[in-house]
C-alpha positions as CSV (number, residue, x, y, z in Angstrom):
1,M,-50.7,-13.8,-16.0
2,V,-49.9,-10.2,-16.6
3,S,-46.2,-9.4,-16.9
4,W,-45.7,-6.5,-14.6
5,P,-42.6,-4.3,-14.8
6,K,-39.6,-5.2,-12.7
7,S,-39.9,-3.0,-9.7
8,D,-36.5,-3.8,-8.2
9,S,-34.6,-1.3,-10.3
10,I,-33.9,2.3,-9.4
11,P,-34.2,5.0,-12.1
12,S,-31.0,5.8,-13.8
13,G,-29.5,9.2,-13.3
14,E,-30.4,9.2,-9.6
15,N,-28.0,8.7,-6.7
16,H,-28.9,6.1,-4.0
17,S,-27.0,4.7,-1.1
18,P,-26.8,0.9,-0.9
19,A,-29.0,0.8,2.1
20,D,-31.7,3.0,0.5
21,M,-31.6,0.9,-2.7
22,L,-32.1,-2.3,-0.7
23,D,-35.0,-0.9,1.3
24,H,-36.8,0.3,-1.8
25,R,-36.1,-2.9,-3.7
26,N,-37.7,-4.8,-0.8
27,T,-40.7,-2.4,-0.9
28,Y,-41.0,-2.7,-4.7
29,A,-40.8,-6.5,-4.4
30,E,-43.6,-6.5,-1.8
31,A,-45.7,-4.2,-3.9
32,E,-45.1,-6.3,-7.0
33,A,-46.2,-9.4,-5.3
34,V,-49.5,-7.7,-4.3
35,L,-50.0,-6.4,-7.8
36,E,-49.4,-9.8,-9.2
37,D,-52.3,-11.1,-7.1
38,L,-54.3,-8.2,-8.1
39,A,-53.7,-8.8,-11.8
40,R,-54.5,-12.4,-11.4
41,V,-57.9,-11.4,-9.9
42,F,-58.5,-9.2,-12.9
43,L,-57.6,-11.9,-15.5
44,E,-59.7,-14.6,-13.8
45,N,-62.7,-12.3,-13.9
46,T,-62.2,-10.5,-17.3
47,S,-65.8,-11.0,-18.3
48,L,-66.9,-9.2,-15.1
49,L,-64.2,-6.5,-15.2
50,A,-65.2,-5.4,-18.7
51,N,-68.3,-3.8,-17.2
52,A,-66.8,-2.9,-13.8
53,G,-66.9,0.6,-12.2
54,P,-64.1,2.6,-10.7
55,C,-63.3,0.0,-8.0
56,G,-63.5,-2.9,-10.3
57,L,-67.3,-3.7,-10.0
58,S,-70.7,-2.5,-10.9
59,P,-73.5,-3.3,-8.4
60,T,-76.1,-3.7,-11.3
61,K,-73.9,-6.2,-13.3
62,I,-72.2,-8.4,-10.8
63,T,-72.9,-12.0,-9.8
64,T,-72.9,-13.3,-6.2
65,Q,-69.1,-13.7,-6.4
66,L,-68.4,-10.0,-6.9
67,P,-68.6,-8.8,-3.3
68,N,-65.8,-11.2,-2.5
69,L,-63.8,-9.8,-5.5
70,E,-64.4,-6.2,-4.4
71,A,-63.3,-7.0,-0.8
72,K,-60.2,-8.8,-2.0
73,Y,-59.3,-5.9,-4.3
74,R,-59.7,-3.3,-1.7
75,A,-57.7,-5.3,0.9
76,L,-54.9,-5.8,-1.6
77,V,-54.8,-2.2,-2.6
78,E,-55.0,-0.7,0.9
79,Q,-52.1,-2.9,2.1
80,I,-49.7,-1.4,-0.3
81,P,-47.7,1.5,1.3
82,A,-48.1,3.6,-1.8
83,V,-50.6,5.3,-4.2
84,V,-52.2,2.7,-6.6
85,F,-53.8,4.2,-9.6
86,M,-55.7,2.8,-12.6
87,A,-57.3,4.4,-15.7
88,Y,-59.3,2.7,-18.5
89,L,-58.3,3.7,-22.0
90,D,-61.6,2.7,-23.6
91,E,-63.9,4.0,-20.9
92,G,-64.8,7.4,-19.5
93,V,-62.8,9.4,-17.0
94,G,-65.2,8.3,-14.3
95,E,-63.9,4.7,-14.6
96,A,-60.5,5.8,-13.2
97,Y,-59.3,4.7,-9.7
98,V,-56.8,5.9,-7.1
99,S,-56.2,4.3,-3.7
100,P,-57.0,6.1,-0.4
101,Q,-53.2,6.7,0.2
102,I,-53.5,9.7,-2.1
103,E,-54.8,11.7,0.8
104,A,-52.0,10.8,3.2
105,V,-49.4,11.5,0.6
106,L,-50.7,14.6,-1.2
107,G,-53.6,15.8,0.9
108,F,-56.3,15.3,-1.7
109,T,-59.2,12.9,-1.2
110,Q,-60.0,10.2,-3.7
111,E,-63.0,12.1,-4.8
112,E,-61.1,15.4,-5.3
113,W,-58.4,13.7,-7.2
114,L,-60.7,11.9,-9.6
115,Q,-63.1,14.7,-10.1
116,D,-60.5,16.8,-11.9
117,P,-59.1,14.8,-14.9
118,V,-56.1,17.1,-15.3
119,R,-55.3,17.5,-11.6
120,W,-52.4,15.1,-11.9
121,Y,-50.8,17.1,-14.6
122,S,-51.5,20.4,-12.8
123,Q,-49.8,19.1,-9.6
124,V,-46.6,18.0,-11.4
125,H,-43.7,20.3,-10.5
126,P,-43.2,22.8,-13.3
127,D,-39.6,21.6,-13.8
128,D,-40.8,18.0,-14.3
129,K,-43.8,18.6,-16.5
130,Q,-42.0,18.3,-19.8
131,R,-40.2,15.1,-18.8
132,W,-43.5,13.6,-17.5
133,S,-45.3,14.5,-20.7
134,A,-42.6,12.9,-22.8
135,E,-42.4,9.7,-20.7
136,A,-46.2,9.4,-20.4
137,A,-46.5,9.8,-24.2
138,E,-44.0,7.0,-24.8
139,L,-46.1,4.8,-22.4
140,F,-49.3,5.5,-24.3
141,L,-47.8,5.2,-27.8
142,S,-45.4,2.3,-27.5
143,G,-46.6,0.6,-24.4
144,K,-43.2,0.7,-22.8
145,P,-43.4,0.5,-19.0
146,L,-42.9,3.8,-17.2
147,R,-40.3,3.9,-14.4
148,S,-39.4,7.3,-13.2
149,A,-39.4,9.8,-10.2
150,Y,-41.3,13.1,-10.3
151,R,-41.9,16.0,-7.9
152,I,-45.5,16.5,-7.1
153,L,-47.0,19.5,-5.4
154,S,-49.3,18.6,-2.4
155,R,-52.4,20.5,-1.5
156,D,-50.3,22.8,0.8
157,N,-47.7,23.2,-1.9
158,R,-45.1,20.9,-0.3
159,V,-42.8,19.2,-2.8
160,I,-43.4,15.4,-2.7
161,W,-41.2,13.0,-4.6
162,L,-43.0,10.0,-6.1
163,H,-41.3,7.1,-7.7
164,C,-43.8,5.8,-10.3
165,E,-44.1,2.3,-11.8
166,A,-46.8,2.1,-14.5
167,K,-47.7,-0.3,-17.3
168,M,-50.3,-0.5,-20.0
169,I,-52.4,-3.7,-19.9
170,R,-53.8,-4.9,-23.2
171,R,-56.8,-7.0,-24.1
172,E,-56.4,-10.4,-25.7
173,D,-56.7,-8.9,-29.1
174,G,-53.9,-6.5,-28.4
175,R,-56.0,-3.4,-28.0
176,P,-55.0,-1.1,-25.0
177,W,-57.2,-1.8,-22.0
178,F,-56.1,0.2,-19.0
179,I,-53.1,1.8,-17.3
180,H,-52.2,0.4,-13.9
181,G,-49.4,1.7,-11.7
182,V,-48.1,2.5,-8.2
183,G,-46.3,5.5,-6.8
184,F,-44.0,5.4,-3.8
185,D,-43.3,8.4,-1.6
186,I,-39.5,8.8,-1.7
187,T,-39.3,12.3,-0.4
188,D,-37.3,11.4,2.7
189,L,-34.9,9.4,0.4
190,K,-34.5,12.4,-1.9
191,R,-33.9,14.8,1.0
192,T,-31.2,12.4,2.3
193,E,-29.7,12.2,-1.1
194,E,-29.6,16.0,-1.4
195,A,-28.0,16.3,2.1
196,L,-25.4,13.6,1.1
197,E,-24.8,15.3,-2.2
198,E,-24.2,18.6,-0.5
199,E,-21.9,17.0,2.0
200,R,-20.1,15.2,-0.8
201,N,-19.7,18.5,-2.7
202,V,-18.2,20.1,0.4
203,V,-15.8,17.3,1.0
204,T,-14.8,17.2,-2.6
205,G,-14.2,21.0,-2.5
206,I,-12.0,20.6,0.5
207,L,-10.1,17.7,-0.9
208,D,-9.5,19.5,-4.2
209,T,-8.3,22.7,-2.7
210,V,-5.9,21.4,-0.1
211,G,-2.3,21.1,-1.1
212,A,-1.8,17.7,0.5
213,L,-2.1,14.5,-1.5
214,V,-5.2,12.6,-0.5
215,I,-5.8,9.0,-1.8
216,V,-8.7,6.7,-0.7
217,L,-7.8,3.0,-1.2
218,D,-10.1,0.0,-0.8
219,S,-9.0,-2.9,1.4
220,G,-7.0,-4.3,-1.5
221,G,-5.0,-1.2,-2.1
222,R,-6.9,-0.1,-5.2
223,I,-7.6,3.6,-5.8
224,V,-11.1,4.8,-5.3
225,R,-10.5,8.5,-4.7
226,F,-7.7,10.8,-6.0
227,N,-7.7,14.5,-5.4
228,R,-6.4,17.3,-7.6
229,A,-3.1,17.6,-5.7
230,C,-2.4,14.0,-6.7
231,E,-3.3,14.7,-10.3
232,R,-0.9,17.7,-10.4
233,S,1.8,15.7,-8.6
234,T,1.7,12.6,-10.8
235,G,0.4,13.8,-14.1
236,Y,-2.5,11.3,-14.1
237,T,-6.2,12.0,-14.0
238,F,-8.4,10.2,-11.6
239,A,-10.1,8.4,-14.5
240,E,-6.8,6.9,-15.5
241,V,-5.9,5.5,-12.1
242,A,-9.3,4.5,-10.6
243,G,-9.3,0.9,-9.6
244,R,-5.6,0.3,-10.0
245,H,-3.2,-0.6,-7.2
246,V,-1.3,2.4,-6.0
247,W,2.1,0.5,-5.8
248,D,1.8,-0.5,-9.5
249,L,1.7,3.2,-10.5
250,F,3.6,5.4,-8.1
251,I,5.9,3.4,-5.9
252,P,9.4,2.4,-7.2
253,D,10.1,-1.3,-7.5
254,E,12.6,-1.3,-4.7
255,E,10.1,0.3,-2.3
256,S,7.0,-1.7,-3.4
257,E,7.3,-4.4,-0.8
258,A,8.0,-1.9,2.0
259,F,5.0,0.2,0.9
260,R,2.7,-2.8,1.0
261,M,3.8,-3.6,4.5
262,H,3.0,0.0,5.6
263,F,-0.3,-0.2,3.8
264,E,-1.2,-3.2,5.9
265,K,-0.3,-1.2,9.0
266,M,-2.5,1.7,7.8
267,R,-5.4,-0.8,7.1
268,A,-5.1,-2.2,10.6
269,G,-5.0,1.4,12.0
270,Q,-1.4,1.0,13.3
271,L,0.3,3.7,11.2
272,Q,-0.7,7.3,11.8
273,N,2.2,9.2,10.4
274,D,5.9,9.5,9.8
275,Y,6.3,7.1,6.8
276,E,8.4,8.5,4.0
277,C,8.8,7.0,0.6
278,P,9.6,8.0,-3.0
279,W,6.7,8.8,-5.3
280,L,6.9,8.4,-9.1
281,A,5.3,10.8,-11.5
282,R,4.2,10.0,-15.0
283,D,7.3,11.6,-16.5
284,G,9.6,9.5,-14.2
285,T,10.5,12.3,-11.7
286,R,10.7,11.3,-8.1
287,R,9.3,13.2,-5.1
288,L,9.7,12.3,-1.4
289,I,6.3,12.0,0.3
290,A,5.6,11.8,4.1
291,W,2.4,9.7,4.6
292,S,-0.1,9.5,7.4
293,G,-3.1,7.2,7.2
294,T,-6.2,5.9,8.8
295,S,-8.7,3.2,8.1
296,L,-12.5,3.3,7.8
297,R,-14.3,0.2,9.1
298,G,-17.2,-1.6,7.4
299,G,-20.4,-2.7,9.0
300,K,-18.8,-5.8,10.6
301,G,-15.8,-3.9,11.8
302,T,-13.5,-5.1,9.0
303,P,-11.3,-2.6,7.2
304,A,-13.2,-1.2,4.2
305,Y,-11.1,1.8,3.1
306,V,-7.7,3.5,3.8
307,I,-7.4,7.2,3.7
308,A,-3.8,8.2,3.1
309,T,-2.6,11.8,3.3
310,G,0.8,12.7,1.9
311,I,2.9,15.9,2.1
312,D,5.6,16.5,-0.5
313,I,8.7,17.0,1.6
314,T,11.2,16.9,-1.3
315,E,12.2,20.5,-1.2
316,R,12.1,20.6,2.6
317,K,14.5,17.7,2.7
318,H,16.8,19.3,0.3
319,L,16.8,22.5,2.4
320,E,17.3,20.6,5.6
321,K,20.2,18.7,4.2
322,A,21.7,22.0,2.8
323,I,21.2,23.7,6.2
324,L,22.8,20.8,8.1
325,E,25.7,20.6,5.7
326,I,26.2,24.4,6.0
327,S,26.0,24.0,9.8
328,V,28.5,21.2,9.9
329,R,30.8,23.0,7.5
330,E,30.6,26.2,9.5
331,Q,31.2,24.3,12.8
332,R,34.2,22.6,11.3
333,R,35.5,25.9,10.0
334,I,35.1,27.6,13.4
335,G,36.7,24.6,15.1
336,Q,39.6,24.8,12.8
337,D,39.9,28.6,13.2
338,L,39.9,28.1,17.0
339,H,42.5,25.4,16.8
340,D,44.7,26.8,14.2
341,G,44.1,30.5,14.7
342,L,43.2,31.4,18.2
343,G,44.9,28.4,19.7
344,Q,48.2,29.2,17.9
345,H,47.8,32.9,18.9
346,L,47.3,32.0,22.6
347,T,50.3,29.6,22.4
348,G,52.4,32.4,21.2
349,I,51.3,34.7,24.0
350,A,52.0,31.9,26.5
351,F,55.5,31.4,25.1
352,M,56.3,35.2,25.2
353,T,54.9,35.4,28.7
354,K,57.0,32.5,29.8
355,V,60.1,34.3,28.4
356,Q,59.2,37.4,30.4
357,E,58.7,35.3,33.5
358,Q,62.2,33.9,33.1
359,K,63.7,37.3,32.6
360,L,62.0,38.7,35.7
361,K,63.2,35.7,37.8
362,E,66.7,36.3,36.6
363,K,66.5,39.9,37.8
364,R,64.8,38.7,41.0
365,L,61.9,41.1,40.5
366,P,58.6,40.5,42.3
367,Y,56.6,40.6,39.1
368,A,57.9,37.2,38.1
369,A,55.1,35.6,40.1
370,D,52.5,37.6,38.2
371,A,54.0,36.6,34.9
372,A,53.8,32.9,36.0
373,K,50.0,33.4,36.8
374,I,49.5,34.9,33.3
375,V,51.3,31.9,31.7
376,K,49.0,29.5,33.7
377,L,45.8,31.4,32.7
378,V,46.9,31.5,29.0
379,N,47.6,27.7,29.1
380,E,44.1,27.1,30.5
381,A,42.6,29.3,27.8
382,I,44.6,27.2,25.2
383,N,43.1,24.0,26.7
384,K,39.6,25.4,26.6
385,T,40.0,26.5,23.0
386,R,41.1,23.0,22.0
387,E,38.1,21.5,23.8
388,L,35.8,24.0,22.0
389,A,37.5,23.2,18.7
390,K,37.1,19.5,19.3
391,G,33.4,19.9,20.2
392,L,32.7,21.8,17.0
393,S,34.6,19.4,14.8
394,P,34.8,16.1,16.6
395,V,35.5,14.0,13.4
396,V,38.7,14.7,11.5
397,C,38.7,14.5,7.7
398,E,40.5,11.1,7.5
399,A,38.3,8.0,6.7
400,H,39.1,6.5,10.1
401,G,38.1,9.7,11.9
402,L,34.8,8.3,13.1
403,M,36.5,5.4,14.9
404,T,39.0,7.8,16.4
405,A,36.3,10.2,17.6
406,L,34.2,7.3,19.1
407,Q,37.3,6.0,20.9
408,Q,38.0,9.4,22.4
409,L,34.3,9.8,23.4
410,S,34.5,6.5,25.2
411,A,37.7,7.5,27.1
412,E,36.2,10.9,28.0
413,V,33.0,9.3,29.4
414,E,35.1,7.0,31.6
415,D,37.3,9.9,32.8
416,V,34.5,12.4,33.5
417,F,31.6,10.2,34.7
418,G,33.4,7.1,36.0
419,V,31.2,4.9,33.8
420,S,32.6,1.9,31.8
421,C,32.3,2.9,28.2
422,Q,33.9,0.7,25.5
423,L,34.0,0.9,21.7
424,Q,33.6,-2.5,19.9
425,C,34.9,-2.3,16.3
426,E,36.7,-5.5,15.4
427,D,37.0,-4.6,11.7
428,P,37.8,-1.0,11.0
429,V,34.9,0.9,9.3
430,L,36.1,3.7,7.0
431,V,33.6,6.5,6.5
432,H,34.9,9.0,3.9
433,D,32.0,11.4,4.1
434,V,32.7,13.8,6.9
435,S,29.1,14.8,7.2
436,V,27.9,11.2,7.6
437,A,30.6,10.6,10.2
438,T,29.7,13.7,12.1
439,H,26.0,12.8,12.3
440,L,26.9,9.3,13.5
441,Y,29.2,10.7,16.2
442,H,26.5,13.1,17.4
443,I,23.9,10.2,17.5
444,S,26.4,8.2,19.7
445,Q,27.0,11.3,21.9
446,E,23.3,11.8,22.4
447,A,22.6,8.1,23.1
448,V,25.5,8.0,25.7
449,S,24.3,11.2,27.3
450,N,20.7,9.7,27.6
451,A,22.1,6.5,29.1
452,I,23.9,8.4,31.8
453,K,21.4,11.2,32.5
454,H,18.1,9.3,32.3
455,G,19.1,5.6,32.6
456,K,21.8,6.0,35.3
457,A,23.8,3.4,33.4
458,R,27.1,2.0,34.8
459,K,28.2,0.2,31.6
460,I,27.9,1.4,28.0
461,E,29.0,-0.3,24.9
462,I,29.3,1.4,21.4
463,G,29.4,-1.0,18.4
464,L,30.4,-0.1,14.8
465,T,30.3,-2.6,11.9
466,A,29.7,-2.6,8.2
467,S,28.8,-5.2,5.6
468,D,26.8,-5.6,2.4
469,G,26.5,-1.9,1.8
470,R,25.1,-1.2,5.2
471,G,26.7,0.2,8.3
472,L,25.4,-0.6,11.8
473,L,26.0,1.7,14.9
474,T,24.7,0.5,18.2
475,I,24.8,2.0,21.7
476,S,23.6,-0.3,24.5
477,D,23.6,0.3,28.2
478,D,22.6,-1.4,31.5
479,G,20.6,1.5,32.8
480,S,16.9,1.8,33.6
481,G,16.0,2.8,30.0
482,C,12.8,4.8,29.5
483,K,11.6,4.2,33.0
484,K,13.7,7.1,34.3
485,I,12.9,9.5,31.5
486,P,10.7,12.4,33.0
487,A,7.0,12.1,32.0
488,G,7.0,15.7,30.8
489,S,10.0,15.3,28.5
490,N,9.4,16.2,24.9
491,G,11.9,13.7,23.6
492,M,13.8,16.3,21.7
493,G,17.1,14.3,21.9
494,Q,15.4,11.2,20.3
495,H,13.8,13.4,17.7
496,I,17.2,14.9,16.7
497,M,18.8,11.5,16.6
498,R,16.1,10.2,14.2
499,H,16.4,13.3,12.2
500,R,20.2,12.9,11.8
501,A,19.7,9.3,10.8
502,K,17.2,10.3,8.1
503,M,19.6,13.0,6.8
504,I,22.2,10.3,6.0
505,G,19.6,8.0,4.5
506,G,19.5,5.7,7.5
507,T,17.0,4.6,10.1
508,L,17.0,4.8,13.9
509,D,15.4,2.4,16.3
510,I,15.3,2.5,20.1
511,Q,14.4,-0.5,22.1
512,F,14.2,-1.1,25.9
513,P,14.8,-4.9,26.4
514,A,13.8,-6.6,29.6
515,P,14.8,-6.5,32.4
516,H,16.6,-3.2,32.0
517,G,18.8,-1.0,29.7
518,A,18.3,0.6,26.3
519,V,19.6,-0.2,22.8
520,V,19.9,2.5,20.2
521,T,20.5,1.1,16.6
522,C,21.3,3.2,13.6
523,I,21.4,1.5,10.2
524,F,23.0,3.7,7.5
525,P,24.1,3.1,3.9
526,V,27.8,3.0,3.1
527,R,29.6,3.2,-0.2
528,G,31.8,0.4,-1.5
529,K,35.0,2.0,-0.3
530,E,33.5,2.6,3.1
531,Q,33.2,-1.1,3.8
532,H,35.2,-2.5,6.7
533,V,38.9,-3.2,5.9
534,K,41.1,-5.8,7.3
535,P,43.4,-4.8,10.2
536,A,47.1,-4.3,9.2
537,A,48.1,-7.6,10.8
538,Q,45.5,-9.5,8.8
539,R,46.5,-7.6,5.6
540,K,50.1,-8.6,6.0
541,A,49.2,-12.2,6.7
542,G,47.0,-12.3,3.6
């Protein structure tokens, strides 16, 4: 049996999609099976084939079996969806053969193709002639099978891509006998490849020019794409990170587990945006990245890849924190100026006016009543000034200032709105950072306002605890929760609460438990000295 070349391989240096490769492997396998049968016919009838003509027989030299051989040969060849060719190396050019498919593929008839012994070479695309000559020479000289793809010009000068498989067949004594091969029209495949390559180049260009970090991960979290922004941010090239787990390279150990959980959410299509985590560079520097992600599904609907896009928000966070700190500091300064400056000035005016009122009364002058009105108006201005000062700087500088401010907030809500509002803080929580305390106060204030305004709550409870390096602030109510929030509301209050929580390194969660009400929970970090302390009575008992 003749050992035909393995036809299920695609030429190296060419790009093929998995589906295209599978289709052509199947086609090559079918053609190979037909050619195996064809070769077997040749070997079983070598004494006849030695004197055969272009189609494998000569009417003047055949026996009664030859018509069956010719019919079988033609049937086999014409079933192959490709151009089959054969040329004897020890016979004349007239002994060559090409199958009828040559006309459907290139527009030349069998006779036209065989009449011109150099037609094949003349129809090879000019850019492929040198390569064809070198590979054909290697086939003739060494007998190595030829497997390659060439561009061929058709009769009407269309460019046709043919994938050729050819092999030299030798006689029993080792002398070259004939060349037999097959050419498959892969023009559509090549055009598809060119379109995909063009699209790939466009996508690559976009990915490499955007400033965002773009990583493509497989279903196991291994890196399969890494754009230039990632290379600049991390100091690694794509070649260095390809195939490695992203959390082994860029995610700090303390964040690794949380990142894996968010990766699973991205893989399931549940996380679209708003996940922030630190990002390690090669030199050890940390950046804060805000991630959004989506998943690409495979053929059976299972997650195949995750595309994660990250924005470096390190500088933005620094600026936001600086702006908020400046804002809080300026509010506190203005509040103190109102309280200590304008408030004291107005108090002085009220005192002097009161003195004048007393003098006018003693002289029984009618202007005493006007002076009394002035005193009343000044006192009202003093009260308004104190309220403004308190609103601008609700938390005093002492560590227990947050507890005091929340207690006052509860009392004001009960007085103004007639709603039950209680602070639950069994063990005092000391917050020494005024900025942190102020953000927590405003979170409480916004949550209480939402409960009254949208939820129509009649009972509100504020809870404050701290343990194990974490503080917990909760605001729960018995209102209608989100059901009463207007559909067109942009949720700015909730957005600001979340933003304040992030600014102090915490997280904010809002739940609407059945059957009614809302629970706002803020978890924030506290330093060791900000842990809860025992009440005075307990300290004395200890």
